[in-house]
C-alpha positions in Angstrom: 78.8 91.8 70.2 77.3 90.3 67.1 73.9 90.1 68.7 74.0 93.7 69.9 75.3 95.1 66.6 72.8 93.0 64.7 69.9 94.3 66.8 71.0 97.9 67.4 73.5 98.6 64.6 75.9 100.3 67.1 77.2 100.1 70.7 77.5 103.2 72.8 78.7 102.0 76.2 80.7 99.3 77.9 80.8 99.0 81.7 83.4 96.5 82.8 82.0 95.6 86.2 82.9 91.9 86.6 85.2 91.3 89.5 86.6 88.6 91.7 88.7 88.7 94.9 91.2 86.4 96.4 92.3 87.1 100.0 95.4 85.8 101.7 99.0 86.4 102.2 101.1 86.8 99.1 103.4 84.0 100.2 100.4 81.7 100.6 99.0 82.5 97.1 99.7 80.0 94.4 100.6 81.1 90.8 97.3 79.6 89.6 95.3 81.7 92.1 97.2 84.8 91.2 96.5 84.2 87.5 92.8 83.5 88.2 92.6 86.9 90.0 94.0 88.7 87.0 92.0 86.7 84.5 88.7 88.2 85.7 89.8 91.7 86.9 92.3 92.5 84.2 92.3 90.2 81.2 88.5 89.9 81.2 88.3 93.7 81.0 90.9 93.8 78.1 89.0 91.2 76.1 85.8 93.2 76.3 87.5 96.5 75.4 89.0 94.8 72.4 85.6 93.5 71.5 83.8 96.9 71.4 86.6 99.1 70.1 86.3 98.3 66.4 82.6 99.2 66.4 83.2 102.4 68.5 86.0 103.5 66.2 83.8 103.0 63.1 81.0 105.0 64.6 83.4 107.6 65.9 82.2 107.5 69.5 81.4 105.6 72.6 82.1 105.3 76.3 84.1 102.7 78.3 83.8 102.6 82.0 86.2 100.3 83.9 85.5 99.4 87.5 88.6 100.0 89.5 88.9 100.6 93.2 90.6 102.7 95.8 92.6 99.5 96.1 94.1 100.6 92.7 95.8 103.4 94.6 96.4 102.0 98.0 97.4 98.4 98.7 95.6 96.6 101.4 97.3 93.8 103.4 96.1 90.3 102.5 94.5 91.6 99.4 97.8 92.0 97.5 96.8 90.4 94.2 93.4 92.0 94.1 95.0 95.4 94.6 97.7 94.5 92.0 94.9 93.7 89.5 93.3 97.1 90.2 96.6 98.9 89.9 96.8 97.3 86.5 93.3 98.5 85.6 94.4 102.0 86.5 97.5 101.9 84.2 95.6 100.2 81.3 92.7 102.7 81.4 95.0 105.7 81.5 96.9 104.5 78.4 93.7 103.4 76.6 92.1 106.8 77.2 94.9 108.6 75.3 95.0 106.0 72.5 91.3 106.2 71.6 90.7 109.9 72.1 91.1 110.7 68.4 88.2 108.4 67.6 85.8 110.2 70.0 85.8 107.4 72.5 85.9 108.2 76.2 87.5 105.9 78.8 86.9 106.4 82.5 87.2 104.5 85.8 84.9 104.3 88.8 86.9 103.9 92.0 84.6 102.7 94.8 85.6 102.4 98.5 83.8 99.9 100.8 80.3 98.9 99.7 78.0 96.0 100.5 77.7 93.9 97.4 77.8 90.2 96.5 81.6 90.6 96.3 82.0 90.2 100.1 80.4 86.8 100.2 82.1 85.7 97.0 85.6 86.6 98.3 87.8 83.5 98.1 90.5 82.6 100.6 93.6 81.3 98.9 94.3 77.6 99.6 97.4 78.4 101.7 95.5 80.6 104.1 94.6 77.9 106.5 95.5 77.2 110.1 99.0 76.1 109.2 99.9 79.4 107.6 102.3 81.7 109.5 99.9 84.5 108.5 96.7 82.8 109.4 95.6 84.8 112.5 96.5 88.2 111.1 94.9 87.4 107.8 91.7 86.3 109.5 91.5 89.6 111.4 92.2 91.7 108.4 89.7 89.9 106.2 87.1 90.1 108.9 87.5 93.8 109.2 87.2 94.2 105.4 84.0 92.3 105.4 82.7 94.4 108.3 83.5 97.6 106.5 81.9 96.5 103.3 78.8 95.2 104.9 78.3 98.4 106.8 77.6 100.4 103.7 74.6 99.0 102.0 73.7 102.0 99.8 75.4 101.4 96.4 73.3 104.1 94.8 76.3 106.6 94.6 78.3 104.1 92.6 75.4 103.5 90.1 74.7 107.2 89.8 78.4 107.9 89.2 78.5 105.3 86.4 75.5 106.9 84.7 76.9 110.4 85.1 80.2 109.4 83.5 78.4 107.8 80.6 76.2 110.8 80.0 79.0 113.4 80.3 80.5 114.9 77.2 84.0 114.9 78.6 84.1 112.6 81.7 87.0 112.5 84.1 89.4 109.6 83.9 89.2 108.9 87.6 86.0 109.0 89.6 86.3 108.0 93.3 83.1 107.0 95.1 84.0 106.6 98.8 83.7 108.0 102.3 85.4 111.3 103.1 88.0 109.5 105.2 88.9 107.1 102.5 89.2 109.8 99.9 91.5 111.9 102.1 93.7 108.8 102.8 94.1 108.2 99.1 94.7 111.8 98.3 97.4 112.1 101.0 99.1 108.8 100.2 101.7 110.3 97.8 102.9 112.8 100.4 102.4 110.8 103.6 105.5 109.4 105.3 105.7 105.7 104.8 105.8 105.0 108.5 102.5 107.0 109.1 100.8 105.2 106.2 101.9 101.8 107.4 100.7 102.6 110.9 97.3 103.8 109.7 96.7 100.8 107.4 97.9 98.2 109.9 95.8 99.7 112.7 92.7 99.9 110.5 92.9 96.1 109.8 94.0 95.1 113.3 97.3 93.6 112.4 99.9 95.8 114.1 
């Protein structure tokens, strides 16, 4: 921040894009692994927001874009703590947007679906998700399907364009989903969908019925 302000005299945009993913059953996830998941996806975001806000308030303007996920609306089996961190991003961003509005600062989220990025190869399995876990086989199938879905969509252009559009907008939306039509419909219907139907769809999708 000191370097940016020293060179430019102001800061107009922050994109919180750093992310990490732990996969595995919740029961198999240690407290240390759960904390590590939140350190990057949630507390890292909070640290950076706090770093830029004094300058943005002083200049009476700026834009903050937090990278959320459709997993911030719909929990995915064996990605429980990742989804929990994105649910937290959703709540945080909604509250921050209202708090900083009087200072001319806009807060928005990008909510991608499945895209092929370095995230897939970097996904970490929790230490307890080995052959001795009662969840091992179902976890393997679910994570394999996740990786397949992500790897099948190599064009991340829509996500990049959405970030730029949000930063350039005079009054950007809080939530900006970028996903396939099927994924957007599932998320939209989640609040009114019977629990039994939702569970069937999700478990069938990841091959763990």
